[in-house]
C-alpha positions in Angstrom: 29.0 0.1 35.5 30.2 -1.4 32.3 26.7 -2.9 31.8 25.1 0.6 32.2 27.5 2.1 29.7 26.9 -0.7 27.2 23.1 -0.3 27.6 23.2 3.4 27.2 25.4 3.2 24.2 23.3 0.7 22.2 19.8 1.3 23.5 19.3 4.0 20.8 20.4 1.7 18.0 17.5 -0.6 18.6 15.0 -0.3 15.7 11.8 1.5 16.6 8.6 -0.4 16.2 6.2 0.9 13.6 3.1 2.4 15.1 -0.5 2.8 13.9 0.3 6.5 13.3 2.8 5.6 10.6 0.3 3.5 8.8 -2.2 6.4 8.7 0.5 8.5 7.1 0.7 6.2 4.1 -1.5 7.9 1.5 -1.8 7.5 -2.3 -0.9 10.7 -4.2 -2.9 11.8 -7.3 -0.2 10.7 -9.7 0.8 7.6 -7.8 0.0 4.1 -9.1 -1.8 1.6 -7.0 1.3 -0.7 -7.0 3.5 2.2 -5.7 1.0 2.9 -2.9 0.4 -0.8 -1.9 4.2 -1.5 -1.4 4.7 0.9 1.5 1.2 0.2 2.9 1.9 -3.6 3.0 5.3 -3.0 4.5 3.8 -0.9 7.2 1.0 -3.3 8.0 3.5 -6.2 8.3 5.8 -4.2 10.6 3.1 -3.3 13.2 2.8 -6.0 15.8 -0.7 -7.3 16.6 -2.4 -5.0 14.0 -6.1 -5.8 13.7 -7.2 -6.4 10.1 -10.2 -4.1 10.5 -7.8 -1.2 11.4 -5.6 -2.0 8.4 -8.6 -2.1 6.0 -9.9 1.2 7.4 -6.5 2.8 7.0 -6.4 1.5 3.4 -9.8 3.1 2.7 -8.7 6.4 4.1 -5.3 6.4 2.3 -6.5 5.5 -1.2 -7.3 8.1 -3.8 -10.6 7.9 -5.6 -10.7 5.3 -8.3 -12.1 1.9 -9.4 -10.2 0.0 -6.6 -11.5 2.2 -3.8 -15.1 2.0 -5.2 -14.9 -1.8 -5.3 -13.9 -1.8 -1.7 -16.8 0.4 -0.8 -19.2 -2.0 -2.5 -17.7 -5.2 -1.1 -14.9 -5.0 1.5 -12.8 -8.2 1.6 -13.1 -10.3 4.8 -9.4 -10.5 5.3 -6.1 -9.1 4.3 -5.2 -11.9 1.9 -8.4 -11.4 -0.1 -7.7 -7.6 -0.1 -4.2 -8.1 -1.5 -5.5 -10.5 -4.1 -8.1 -7.9 -5.3 -5.4 -5.2 -5.2 -3.2 -7.3 -7.4 -6.0 -7.6 -10.0 -6.6 -3.8 -10.0 -2.8 -3.2 -10.3 -2.7 -5.4 -13.3 -5.7 -3.6 -14.9 -4.1 -0.2 -14.1 -0.7 -1.2 -15.6 -2.3 -2.7 -18.7 -4.3 0.5 -19.2 -1.2 2.7 -18.9 0.7 0.4 -21.3 -2.1 0.8 -23.9 -2.0 4.6 -23.5 1.8 4.6 -24.2 1.6 2.3 -27.1 1.7 4.1 -30.4 -1.5 3.8 -32.5 -1.0 1.6 -35.5 -2.0 3.2 -38.7 -3.6 1.5 -41.7 -1.6 2.3 -44.9 -3.4 3.5 -47.9 -6.0 5.6 -46.1 
């Protein structure tokens, strides 16, 4: 009887496993940076047990907004998740550098 009460009390506190449906719900919004999208996407892929890399790559293609990174994936899909993360890191860097340049004030030449 004590065992049954203990099990009933703590069974609900066990963390639920992440499912494939939760991965498909990770989408990149129009104003969201690639880095902010890849963080929850990577976290979700790592928390799904026995996730096949093809399913993860397909979910990424579906969840990404249009842009240079998505276009590069359509041209040449990386063979594994490590290569995909490496390419994503390059595009994150490009995106962040582009945004930094937009925010940087234009230097003016004096005397003109």
